[in-house]
FISE-45379 format. One record per residue (C-alpha): x, y negated, z negated; residue in three letters; residue number from 0. Coordinates in Angstrom, 1 decimal. Layout:
BEGIN
site xx: X&yy: Y&zz: Z&residuo: Ala&num: NUM
...
END
This chain:
BEGIN
site xx: -21.1&yy: 21.6&zz: -217.8&residuo: Met&num: 0
site xx: -22.8&yy: 24.0&zz: -220.2&residuo: Arg&num: 1
site xx: -26.4&yy: 23.7&zz: -221.1&residuo: Ala&num: 2
site xx: -28.9&yy: 25.6&zz: -223.2&residuo: Val&num: 3
site xx: -32.0&yy: 26.6&zz: -221.3&residuo: Val&num: 4
site xx: -35.0&yy: 28.9&zz: -221.4&residuo: Ala&num: 5
site xx: -36.1&yy: 31.0&zz: -218.4&residuo: Arg&num: 6
site xx: -39.8&yy: 31.3&zz: -217.7&residuo: Ala&num: 7
site xx: -41.3&yy: 34.5&zz: -219.1&residuo: Gly&num: 8
site xx: -38.1&yy: 35.7&zz: -220.6&residuo: Ala&num: 9
site xx: -38.5&yy: 34.3&zz: -224.2&residuo: Ser&num: 10
site xx: -34.7&yy: 34.1&zz: -224.6&residuo: Val&num: 11
site xx: -32.2&yy: 31.3&zz: -224.9&residuo: Val&num: 12
site xx: -29.3&yy: 31.2&zz: -222.4&residuo: Glu&num: 13
site xx: -26.2&yy: 29.1&zz: -222.1&residuo: Val&num: 14
site xx: -25.6&yy: 28.3&zz: -218.4&residuo: Val&num: 15
site xx: -23.2&yy: 26.3&zz: -216.3&residuo: Asp&num: 16
site xx: -24.5&yy: 23.5&zz: -214.2&residuo: Gly&num: 17
site xx: -23.5&yy: 20.2&zz: -212.5&residuo: Pro&num: 18
site xx: -22.9&yy: 17.0&zz: -214.4&residuo: Val&num: 19
site xx: -25.6&yy: 14.6&zz: -213.1&residuo: Cys&num: 20
site xx: -24.9&yy: 11.0&zz: -212.2&residuo: Glu&num: 21
site xx: -27.0&yy: 8.4&zz: -213.9&residuo: Pro&num: 22
site xx: -29.3&yy: 6.7&zz: -211.5&residuo: Gly&num: 23
site xx: -30.6&yy: 3.1&zz: -211.8&residuo: Pro&num: 24
site xx: -31.6&yy: 2.2&zz: -215.4&residuo: Gly&num: 25
site xx: -30.2&yy: 5.4&zz: -216.8&residuo: Arg&num: 26
site xx: -27.3&yy: 6.3&zz: -219.1&residuo: Val&num: 27
site xx: -25.2&yy: 9.4&zz: -219.2&residuo: Arg&num: 28
site xx: -24.2&yy: 10.6&zz: -222.7&residuo: Ile&num: 29
site xx: -21.3&yy: 12.9&zz: -223.6&residuo: Arg&num: 30
site xx: -23.1&yy: 15.0&zz: -226.3&residuo: Val&num: 31
site xx: -21.4&yy: 15.3&zz: -229.7&residuo: Ala&num: 32
site xx: -24.4&yy: 16.9&zz: -231.4&residuo: Ala&num: 33
site xx: -27.9&yy: 17.9&zz: -230.5&residuo: Ala&num: 34
site xx: -30.7&yy: 19.3&zz: -232.8&residuo: Thr&num: 35
site xx: -32.7&yy: 22.5&zz: -232.3&residuo: Val&num: 36
site xx: -36.3&yy: 21.7&zz: -233.3&residuo: Asn&num: 37
site xx: -39.4&yy: 24.0&zz: -233.7&residuo: Pro&num: 38
site xx: -40.7&yy: 22.5&zz: -230.4&residuo: Val&num: 39
site xx: -37.7&yy: 24.0&zz: -228.6&residuo: Asp&num: 40
site xx: -38.6&yy: 27.4&zz: -230.0&residuo: Val&num: 41
site xx: -42.1&yy: 26.8&zz: -228.7&residuo: Met&num: 42
site xx: -40.8&yy: 26.1&zz: -225.2&residuo: Val&num: 43
site xx: -38.8&yy: 29.3&zz: -225.3&residuo: Val&num: 44
site xx: -41.9&yy: 31.2&zz: -226.2&residuo: Asp&num: 45
site xx: -43.9&yy: 29.6&zz: -223.4&residuo: Gly&num: 46
site xx: -46.3&yy: 27.6&zz: -225.5&residuo: Ala&num: 47
site xx: -46.2&yy: 24.4&zz: -223.4&residuo: Pro&num: 48
site xx: -47.3&yy: 26.3&zz: -220.4&residuo: Val&num: 49
site xx: -50.0&yy: 28.1&zz: -222.3&residuo: Arg&num: 50
site xx: -51.3&yy: 24.8&zz: -223.7&residuo: Phe&num: 51
site xx: -51.4&yy: 23.3&zz: -220.2&residuo: Gly&num: 52
site xx: -48.8&yy: 20.6&zz: -221.1&residuo: Leu&num: 53
site xx: -46.5&yy: 21.6&zz: -218.2&residuo: Val&num: 54
site xx: -46.6&yy: 23.8&zz: -215.2&residuo: Arg&num: 55
site xx: -44.6&yy: 27.0&zz: -215.0&residuo: Glu&num: 56
site xx: -41.0&yy: 26.5&zz: -213.7&residuo: Arg&num: 57
site xx: -38.1&yy: 28.8&zz: -213.4&residuo: Ala&num: 58
site xx: -35.9&yy: 27.1&zz: -216.0&residuo: Val&num: 59
site xx: -36.7&yy: 24.7&zz: -218.9&residuo: Phe&num: 60
site xx: -34.1&yy: 22.5&zz: -220.4&residuo: Gly&num: 61
site xx: -34.0&yy: 22.5&zz: -224.2&residuo: Leu&num: 62
site xx: -33.2&yy: 19.8&zz: -226.8&residuo: Gly&num: 63
site xx: -34.8&yy: 16.4&zz: -227.6&residuo: Trp&num: 64
site xx: -32.3&yy: 14.8&zz: -230.0&residuo: Asp&num: 65
site xx: -28.8&yy: 13.7&zz: -229.0&residuo: Val&num: 66
site xx: -26.0&yy: 11.8&zz: -230.6&residuo: Ala&num: 67
site xx: -22.7&yy: 11.1&zz: -228.7&residuo: Gly&num: 68
site xx: -21.0&yy: 8.5&zz: -226.6&residuo: Glu&num: 69
site xx: -21.9&yy: 6.7&zz: -223.4&residuo: Val&num: 70
site xx: -20.0&yy: 8.4&zz: -220.6&residuo: Asp&num: 71
site xx: -21.4&yy: 6.4&zz: -217.6&residuo: Ala&num: 72
site xx: -24.1&yy: 3.9&zz: -216.9&residuo: Val&num: 73
site xx: -26.4&yy: 3.4&zz: -213.8&residuo: Gly&num: 74
site xx: -27.1&yy: 0.3&zz: -211.9&residuo: Ala&num: 75
site xx: -29.0&yy: -2.4&zz: -213.7&residuo: Gly&num: 76
site xx: -28.2&yy: -1.1&zz: -217.2&residuo: Val&num: 77
site xx: -27.1&yy: -3.8&zz: -219.7&residuo: Ser&num: 78
site xx: -26.3&yy: -3.5&zz: -223.3&residuo: Gly&num: 79
site xx: -24.3&yy: -0.3&zz: -223.0&residuo: Phe&num: 80
site xx: -20.7&yy: 0.4&zz: -222.0&residuo: Ala&num: 81
site xx: -18.6&yy: 3.5&zz: -221.6&residuo: Val&num: 82
site xx: -17.5&yy: 4.7&zz: -225.1&residuo: Gly&num: 83
site xx: -20.4&yy: 3.2&zz: -227.0&residuo: Asp&num: 84
site xx: -21.6&yy: 5.4&zz: -229.9&residuo: Ala&num: 85
site xx: -25.3&yy: 6.1&zz: -229.3&residuo: Val&num: 86
site xx: -28.3&yy: 8.4&zz: -230.1&residuo: Leu&num: 87
site xx: -31.2&yy: 9.1&zz: -227.9&residuo: Gly&num: 88
site xx: -34.5&yy: 10.9&zz: -227.4&residuo: Leu&num: 89
site xx: -35.4&yy: 13.1&zz: -224.5&residuo: Arg&num: 90
site xx: -39.3&yy: 13.0&zz: -224.6&residuo: Asp&num: 91
site xx: -40.1&yy: 14.8&zz: -221.4&residuo: Arg&num: 92
site xx: -41.0&yy: 18.5&zz: -221.6&residuo: Leu&num: 93
site xx: -40.7&yy: 19.3&zz: -217.9&residuo: Asp&num: 94
site xx: -37.0&yy: 19.1&zz: -217.3&residuo: Val&num: 95
site xx: -34.3&yy: 21.4&zz: -216.0&residuo: Arg&num: 96
site xx: -31.7&yy: 20.1&zz: -218.5&residuo: Thr&num: 97
site xx: -32.4&yy: 18.8&zz: -222.0&residuo: Gly&num: 98
site xx: -30.3&yy: 17.3&zz: -224.8&residuo: Ala&num: 99
site xx: -28.8&yy: 20.7&zz: -225.6&residuo: Leu&num: 100
site xx: -26.0&yy: 20.2&zz: -223.0&residuo: Ala&num: 101
site xx: -22.5&yy: 18.8&zz: -222.8&residuo: Glu&num: 102
site xx: -23.9&yy: 15.8&zz: -221.0&residuo: Phe&num: 103
site xx: -27.4&yy: 14.4&zz: -220.8&residuo: Val&num: 104
site xx: -28.8&yy: 11.6&zz: -218.7&residuo: Val&num: 105
site xx: -31.6&yy: 9.5&zz: -220.3&residuo: Leu&num: 106
site xx: -33.4&yy: 6.3&zz: -219.4&residuo: Asp&num: 107
site xx: -31.7&yy: 3.4&zz: -221.1&residuo: Ala&num: 108
site xx: -34.9&yy: 2.6&zz: -223.1&residuo: Asp&num: 109
site xx: -34.6&yy: 6.0&zz: -224.7&residuo: Ala&num: 110
site xx: -31.1&yy: 5.3&zz: -226.1&residuo: Val&num: 111
site xx: -30.0&yy: 3.1&zz: -229.0&residuo: Ala&num: 112
site xx: -26.7&yy: 2.1&zz: -230.6&residuo: Pro&num: 113
site xx: -25.4&yy: 4.4&zz: -233.4&residuo: Arg&num: 114
site xx: -23.5&yy: 2.9&zz: -236.3&residuo: Pro&num: 115
site xx: -19.9&yy: 4.0&zz: -235.8&residuo: Val&num: 116
site xx: -19.7&yy: 5.3&zz: -239.4&residuo: Asp&num: 117
site xx: -22.8&yy: 7.4&zz: -239.0&residuo: Leu&num: 118
site xx: -21.7&yy: 11.0&zz: -238.4&residuo: Asp&num: 119
site xx: -23.1&yy: 12.2&zz: -235.0&residuo: Pro&num: 120
site xx: -24.2&yy: 15.6&zz: -236.5&residuo: Val&num: 121
site xx: -26.4&yy: 13.8&zz: -239.1&residuo: Ala&num: 122
site xx: -27.5&yy: 11.2&zz: -236.5&residuo: Ala&num: 123
site xx: -28.8&yy: 13.9&zz: -234.2&residuo: Ala&num: 124
site xx: -31.5&yy: 14.7&zz: -236.7&residuo: Thr&num: 125
site xx: -33.1&yy: 11.3&zz: -236.4&residuo: Ile&num: 126
site xx: -34.7&yy: 10.8&zz: -233.0&residuo: Pro&num: 127
site xx: -37.5&yy: 13.3&zz: -232.6&residuo: Leu&num: 128
site xx: -38.6&yy: 13.6&zz: -236.2&residuo: Asn&num: 129
site xx: -37.9&yy: 10.0&zz: -237.2&residuo: Gly&num: 130
site xx: -39.8&yy: 8.7&zz: -234.2&residuo: Ser&num: 131
site xx: -42.7&yy: 11.0&zz: -234.7&residuo: Thr&num: 132
site xx: -43.0&yy: 9.9&zz: -238.4&residuo: Ala&num: 133
site xx: -42.7&yy: 6.2&zz: -237.5&residuo: Arg&num: 134
site xx: -45.2&yy: 6.4&zz: -234.7&residuo: Gln&num: 135
site xx: -47.6&yy: 8.4&zz: -236.8&residuo: Gly&num: 136
site xx: -47.5&yy: 5.8&zz: -239.5&residuo: Leu&num: 137
site xx: -48.1&yy: 3.0&zz: -237.0&residuo: Asp&num: 138
site xx: -51.2&yy: 4.8&zz: -235.8&residuo: Leu&num: 139
site xx: -52.5&yy: 5.0&zz: -239.3&residuo: Leu&num: 140
site xx: -51.9&yy: 1.3&zz: -240.0&residuo: Gly&num: 141
site xx: -51.3&yy: 1.9&zz: -243.7&residuo: Ser&num: 142
site xx: -50.2&yy: -1.2&zz: -245.6&residuo: Ala&num: 143
site xx: -48.6&yy: -1.9&zz: -249.0&residuo: Ala&num: 144
site xx: -50.8&yy: -0.6&zz: -251.8&residuo: Gly&num: 145
site xx: -52.7&yy: 1.9&zz: -249.6&residuo: Asp&num: 146
site xx: -52.7&yy: 5.6&zz: -250.5&residuo: Thr&num: 147
site xx: -51.3&yy: 8.1&zz: -248.0&residuo: Leu&num: 148
site xx: -51.3&yy: 11.9&zz: -248.0&residuo: Leu&num: 149
site xx: -48.3&yy: 13.5&zz: -246.3&residuo: Val&num: 150
site xx: -48.5&yy: 17.3&zz: -245.8&residuo: Thr&num: 151
site xx: -45.4&yy: 19.2&zz: -245.1&residuo: Gly&num: 152
site xx: -43.6&yy: 16.5&zz: -247.0&residuo: Ala&num: 153
site xx: -40.3&yy: 18.5&zz: -247.3&residuo: Ala&num: 154
site xx: -40.1&yy: 19.2&zz: -243.6&residuo: Gly&num: 155
site xx: -38.5&yy: 17.3&zz: -240.8&residuo: Gly&num: 156
site xx: -41.3&yy: 14.9&zz: -239.9&residuo: Val&num: 157
site xx: -42.9&yy: 14.9&zz: -243.4&residuo: Gly&num: 158
site xx: -39.8&yy: 13.9&zz: -245.3&residuo: Ala&num: 159
site xx: -39.2&yy: 11.0&zz: -242.9&residuo: Phe&num: 160
site xx: -42.8&yy: 9.9&zz: -243.2&residuo: Ala&num: 161
site xx: -42.7&yy: 9.9&zz: -247.0&residuo: Val&num: 162
site xx: -39.5&yy: 7.8&zz: -247.0&residuo: Glu&num: 163
site xx: -40.7&yy: 5.3&zz: -244.3&residuo: Leu&num: 164
site xx: -44.1&yy: 4.9&zz: -245.9&residuo: Ala&num: 165
site xx: -42.7&yy: 4.3&zz: -249.4&residuo: Ala&num: 166
site xx: -40.4&yy: 1.7&zz: -247.9&residuo: Ala&num: 167
site xx: -43.5&yy: -0.1&zz: -246.7&residuo: Arg&num: 168
site xx: -45.0&yy: -0.1&zz: -250.2&residuo: Gly&num: 169
site xx: -47.5&yy: 2.6&zz: -249.4&residuo: Val&num: 170
site xx: -48.3&yy: 4.9&zz: -252.3&residuo: Arg&num: 171
site xx: -47.6&yy: 8.5&zz: -251.1&residuo: Val&num: 172
site xx: -49.2&yy: 11.8&zz: -252.2&residuo: Val&num: 173
site xx: -46.8&yy: 14.5&zz: -251.1&residuo: Ala&num: 174
site xx: -47.8&yy: 18.1&zz: -250.4&residuo: Val&num: 175
site xx: -45.2&yy: 20.7&zz: -250.2&residuo: Ala&num: 176
site xx: -44.0&yy: 23.9&zz: -251.9&residuo: Gly&num: 177
site xx: -43.6&yy: 23.7&zz: -255.7&residuo: Ala&num: 178
site xx: -39.8&yy: 24.0&zz: -255.4&residuo: Ala&num: 179
site xx: -39.7&yy: 20.8&zz: -253.3&residuo: Asp&num: 180
site xx: -41.2&yy: 18.5&zz: -255.9&residuo: Glu&num: 181
site xx: -38.0&yy: 16.8&zz: -257.1&residuo: Ala&num: 182
site xx: -36.7&yy: 16.2&zz: -253.5&residuo: Ser&num: 183
site xx: -39.9&yy: 14.6&zz: -252.2&residuo: Val&num: 184
site xx: -40.2&yy: 12.5&zz: -255.3&residuo: Arg&num: 185
site xx: -36.7&yy: 11.3&zz: -254.7&residuo: Asp&num: 186
site xx: -37.8&yy: 10.3&zz: -251.2&residuo: Leu&num: 187
site xx: -40.4&yy: 8.0&zz: -252.8&residuo: Gly&num: 188
site xx: -43.6&yy: 10.0&zz: -253.3&residuo: Ala&num: 189
site xx: -45.7&yy: 8.7&zz: -256.2&residuo: Arg&num: 190
site xx: -47.7&yy: 11.9&zz: -256.6&residuo: Trp&num: 191
site xx: -46.9&yy: 15.5&zz: -255.8&residuo: Phe&num: 192
site xx: -49.5&yy: 18.3&zz: -255.2&residuo: Val&num: 193
site xx: -48.3&yy: 21.8&zz: -254.5&residuo: Pro&num: 194
site xx: -49.7&yy: 23.3&zz: -251.3&residuo: Arg&num: 195
site xx: -52.4&yy: 26.0&zz: -251.8&residuo: Gly&num: 196
site xx: -56.1&yy: 26.5&zz: -252.1&residuo: Ala&num: 197
site xx: -58.6&yy: 23.7&zz: -252.9&residuo: Asp&num: 198
site xx: -56.1&yy: 21.0&zz: -251.8&residuo: Leu&num: 199
site xx: -58.7&yy: 18.3&zz: -251.2&residuo: Ala&num: 200
site xx: -60.3&yy: 18.8&zz: -254.7&residuo: Asp&num: 201
site xx: -56.9&yy: 18.6&zz: -256.4&residuo: Arg&num: 202
site xx: -56.0&yy: 15.4&zz: -254.5&residuo: Ile&num: 203
site xx: -59.4&yy: 13.9&zz: -255.3&residuo: Arg&num: 204
site xx: -58.9&yy: 14.7&zz: -258.9&residuo: Ala&num: 205
site xx: -55.8&yy: 12.4&zz: -258.8&residuo: Leu&num: 206
site xx: -57.4&yy: 9.8&zz: -256.6&residuo: Leu&num: 207
site xx: -61.3&yy: 9.7&zz: -256.9&residuo: Pro&num: 208
site xx: -62.9&yy: 9.1&zz: -253.5&residuo: Gly&num: 209
site xx: -59.9&yy: 10.4&zz: -251.6&residuo: Gly&num: 210
site xx: -56.8&yy: 8.8&zz: -250.0&residuo: Val&num: 211
site xx: -56.9&yy: 6.0&zz: -247.5&residuo: Asp&num: 212
site xx: -55.1&yy: 8.0&zz: -244.9&residuo: Ala&num: 213
site xx: -53.3&yy: 11.3&zz: -244.1&residuo: Ala&num: 214
site xx: -50.3&yy: 12.3&zz: -242.0&residuo: Leu&num: 215
site xx: -50.7&yy: 16.0&zz: -241.4&residuo: Asp&num: 216
site xx: -47.3&yy: 17.3&zz: -240.6&residuo: Ala&num: 217
site xx: -48.1&yy: 20.8&zz: -241.9&residuo: Ala&num: 218
site xx: -51.0&yy: 21.2&zz: -239.5&residuo: Met&num: 219
site xx: -53.5&yy: 21.9&zz: -242.3&residuo: Leu&num: 220
site xx: -56.3&yy: 20.2&zz: -240.3&residuo: Gly&num: 221
site xx: -59.7&yy: 20.2&zz: -242.1&residuo: Pro&num: 222
site xx: -58.1&yy: 20.9&zz: -245.5&residuo: Asp&num: 223
site xx: -56.1&yy: 17.7&zz: -245.2&residuo: Ala&num: 224
site xx: -58.9&yy: 15.7&zz: -243.6&residuo: Leu&num: 225
site xx: -61.2&yy: 16.5&zz: -246.5&residuo: Asp&num: 226
site xx: -58.9&yy: 14.6&zz: -248.9&residuo: Ala&num: 227
site xx: -59.4&yy: 11.4&zz: -246.9&residuo: Val&num: 228
site xx: -62.1&yy: 8.9&zz: -247.9&residuo: Arg&num: 229
site xx: -64.9&yy: 8.1&zz: -245.6&residuo: Gly&num: 230
site xx: -63.8&yy: 5.5&zz: -242.9&residuo: Gly&num: 231
site xx: -60.2&yy: 6.3&zz: -243.5&residuo: Gly&num: 232
site xx: -57.5&yy: 7.4&zz: -241.0&residuo: Ala&num: 233
site xx: -55.9&yy: 10.7&zz: -240.1&residuo: Phe&num: 234
site xx: -53.0&yy: 11.6&zz: -237.9&residuo: Val&num: 235
site xx: -52.3&yy: 15.2&zz: -236.7&residuo: Ala&num: 236
site xx: -48.7&yy: 16.1&zz: -235.9&residuo: Val&num: 237
site xx: -49.2&yy: 19.1&zz: -233.6&residuo: Asn&num: 238
site xx: -49.9&yy: 20.1&zz: -230.0&residuo: Ala&num: 239
site xx: -53.2&yy: 21.8&zz: -230.8&residuo: Gly&num: 240
site xx: -56.7&yy: 20.5&zz: -231.5&residuo: Ala&num: 241
site xx: -57.1&yy: 17.7&zz: -234.1&residuo: Ala&num: 242
site xx: -60.0&yy: 18.1&zz: -236.5&residuo: Pro&num: 243
site xx: -63.2&yy: 16.1&zz: -235.8&residuo: Pro&num: 244
site xx: -63.5&yy: 12.7&zz: -237.3&residuo: Gly&num: 245
site xx: -66.0&yy: 13.6&zz: -240.0&residuo: Leu&num: 246
site xx: -67.4&yy: 10.8&zz: -242.2&residuo: Arg&num: 247
site xx: -66.2&yy: 8.1&zz: -239.8&residuo: Gly&num: 248
site xx: -62.5&yy: 9.0&zz: -240.3&residuo: Ile&num: 249
site xx: -60.4&yy: 7.7&zz: -237.4&residuo: Arg&num: 250
site xx: -58.5&yy: 10.8&zz: -236.1&residuo: Val&num: 251
site xx: -55.4&yy: 10.5&zz: -233.9&residuo: His&num: 252
site xx: -52.7&yy: 12.8&zz: -232.6&residuo: Gln&num: 253
site xx: -49.2&yy: 11.5&zz: -232.4&residuo: Val&num: 254
site xx: -47.5&yy: 12.3&zz: -229.1&residuo: Trp&num: 255
site xx: -44.0&yy: 11.1&zz: -229.6&residuo: Val&num: 256
site xx: -42.4&yy: 8.7&zz: -227.0&residuo: Arg&num: 257
site xx: -38.9&yy: 7.4&zz: -226.7&residuo: Ala&num: 258
site xx: -38.6&yy: 3.9&zz: -228.0&residuo: Asp&num: 259
site xx: -35.1&yy: 2.3&zz: -228.1&residuo: Ala&num: 260
site xx: -36.1&yy: -0.4&zz: -230.5&residuo: Ala&num: 261
site xx: -37.5&yy: 2.1&zz: -233.0&residuo: Gln&num: 262
site xx: -34.5&yy: 4.3&zz: -232.6&residuo: Leu&num: 263
site xx: -32.2&yy: 1.4&zz: -233.3&residuo: Ala&num: 264
site xx: -34.2&yy: 0.6&zz: -236.5&residuo: Glu&num: 265
site xx: -34.1&yy: 4.2&zz: -237.7&residuo: Leu&num: 266
site xx: -30.3&yy: 4.4&zz: -237.0&residuo: Ala&num: 267
site xx: -29.6&yy: 1.2&zz: -238.8&residuo: Thr&num: 268
site xx: -31.6&yy: 2.3&zz: -241.8&residuo: Ala&num: 269
site xx: -29.7&yy: 5.6&zz: -241.9&residuo: Ala&num: 270
site xx: -26.4&yy: 3.8&zz: -241.6&residuo: Gly&num: 271
site xx: -27.3&yy: 1.7&zz: -244.6&residuo: Lys&num: 272
site xx: -28.3&yy: 4.8&zz: -246.6&residuo: Gly&num: 273
site xx: -32.0&yy: 3.9&zz: -246.5&residuo: Glu&num: 274
site xx: -33.0&yy: 7.0&zz: -244.6&residuo: Leu&num: 275
site xx: -32.1&yy: 10.4&zz: -245.8&residuo: Thr&num: 276
site xx: -30.6&yy: 12.7&zz: -243.2&residuo: Leu&num: 277
site xx: -30.5&yy: 16.5&zz: -243.8&residuo: Arg&num: 278
site xx: -28.5&yy: 19.0&zz: -241.9&residuo: Val&num: 279
site xx: -29.1&yy: 22.7&zz: -242.8&residuo: Ala&num: 280
site xx: -26.7&yy: 24.5&zz: -240.4&residuo: Arg&num: 281
site xx: -24.5&yy: 23.7&zz: -237.5&residuo: Thr&num: 282
site xx: -23.7&yy: 26.2&zz: -234.7&residuo: Phe&num: 283
site xx: -21.4&yy: 26.0&zz: -231.6&residuo: Pro&num: 284
site xx: -23.1&yy: 26.2&zz: -228.2&residuo: Phe&num: 285
site xx: -21.9&yy: 29.8&zz: -227.8&residuo: Ala&num: 286
site xx: -24.2&yy: 30.7&zz: -230.8&residuo: Glu&num: 287
site xx: -27.3&yy: 29.0&zz: -229.5&residuo: Ala&num: 288
site xx: -29.3&yy: 32.2&zz: -229.8&residuo: Ala&num: 289
site xx: -28.5&yy: 32.4&zz: -233.5&residuo: Arg&num: 290
site xx: -29.4&yy: 28.8&zz: -234.0&residuo: Ala&num: 291
site xx: -32.8&yy: 29.3&zz: -232.4&residuo: Phe&num: 292
site xx: -33.4&yy: 32.4&zz: -234.5&residuo: Ala&num: 293
site xx: -32.6&yy: 30.5&zz: -237.6&residuo: Thr&num: 294
site xx: -35.1&yy: 27.8&zz: -236.7&residuo: Val&num: 295
site xx: -37.8&yy: 30.4&zz: -235.8&residuo: Ala&num: 296
site xx: -37.4&yy: 32.0&zz: -239.2&residuo: Glu&num: 297
site xx: -38.5&yy: 28.7&zz: -240.8&residuo: Gly&num: 298
site xx: -38.1&yy: 27.6&zz: -244.4&residuo: Gly&num: 299
site xx: -35.3&yy: 25.2&zz: -243.7&residuo: Leu&num: 300
site xx: -34.7&yy: 22.0&zz: -245.6&residuo: Arg&num: 301
site xx: -32.8&yy: 20.1&zz: -242.9&residuo: Gly&num: 302
site xx: -32.2&yy: 20.5&zz: -239.3&residuo: Arg&num: 303
site xx: -30.1&yy: 23.0&zz: -237.3&residuo: Val&num: 304
site xx: -27.6&yy: 21.2&zz: -235.0&residuo: Val&num: 305
site xx: -25.6&yy: 22.5&zz: -232.1&residuo: Leu&num: 306
site xx: -22.2&yy: 21.0&zz: -231.3&residuo: Val&num: 307
site xx: -20.5&yy: 21.6&zz: -227.9&residuo: Pro&num: 308
END
């Protein structure tokens, strides 16, 4: 099969041929219909996980976290899945030889969820990583209906899902993004919009005296976003670097995404009902993987870049 990989120290993307792996006990093999290229994949190509001490150096790193496709084979002890089932899944391990950007991928069964058959696999492939990150970040914050929540990077992959999921819970969202994104993030459910820029905390506190109850910092603004949170509030950092200190008794967390089949199923069901907005910016064939990665690295996208075999 073909797979998209990064070679240590090379900082380039390659499409290589390799064996199709058999699913062991408790695992599912998926024939990939679509897989998303995320900024974290670009970071792997650039060697960031090794520099940050998240993984040890290896000769080849597999790429791709999100996958949508069909079950191709199941391992011993797997129930609930059969060959031909439409699914989506999340590969949440960094240190692998083959990721989701491949013609076949083997995942633990608890990292795979049913995909509504009328949910296009290209669109569905945008859900797992960003949707799970947003959902798990919101769970860490513990925001409830009526609370105020700041979401930075509200037009990005994680931020947009966070706005929509929080609004569905009755949370009142303050969205921060570029001025041109105001209409789109309001459509997702944001009550207030604040353009990114200087004096962010002061501008948010002018809207909500005392500050917001919590913040999900998808744009990695760190202290600038923390300063908008009231004393004793909550803050979640969505990044692999250092989170800001918990000044004024603010509970500070970092969200390290994990595969959770039940959450994936909920997200897929919501998307299938039209309750979760899926955005695809570009699609590329595997042969143009390098172009796809360059597109993601350039930034500024409103939607995901998806590879199709």
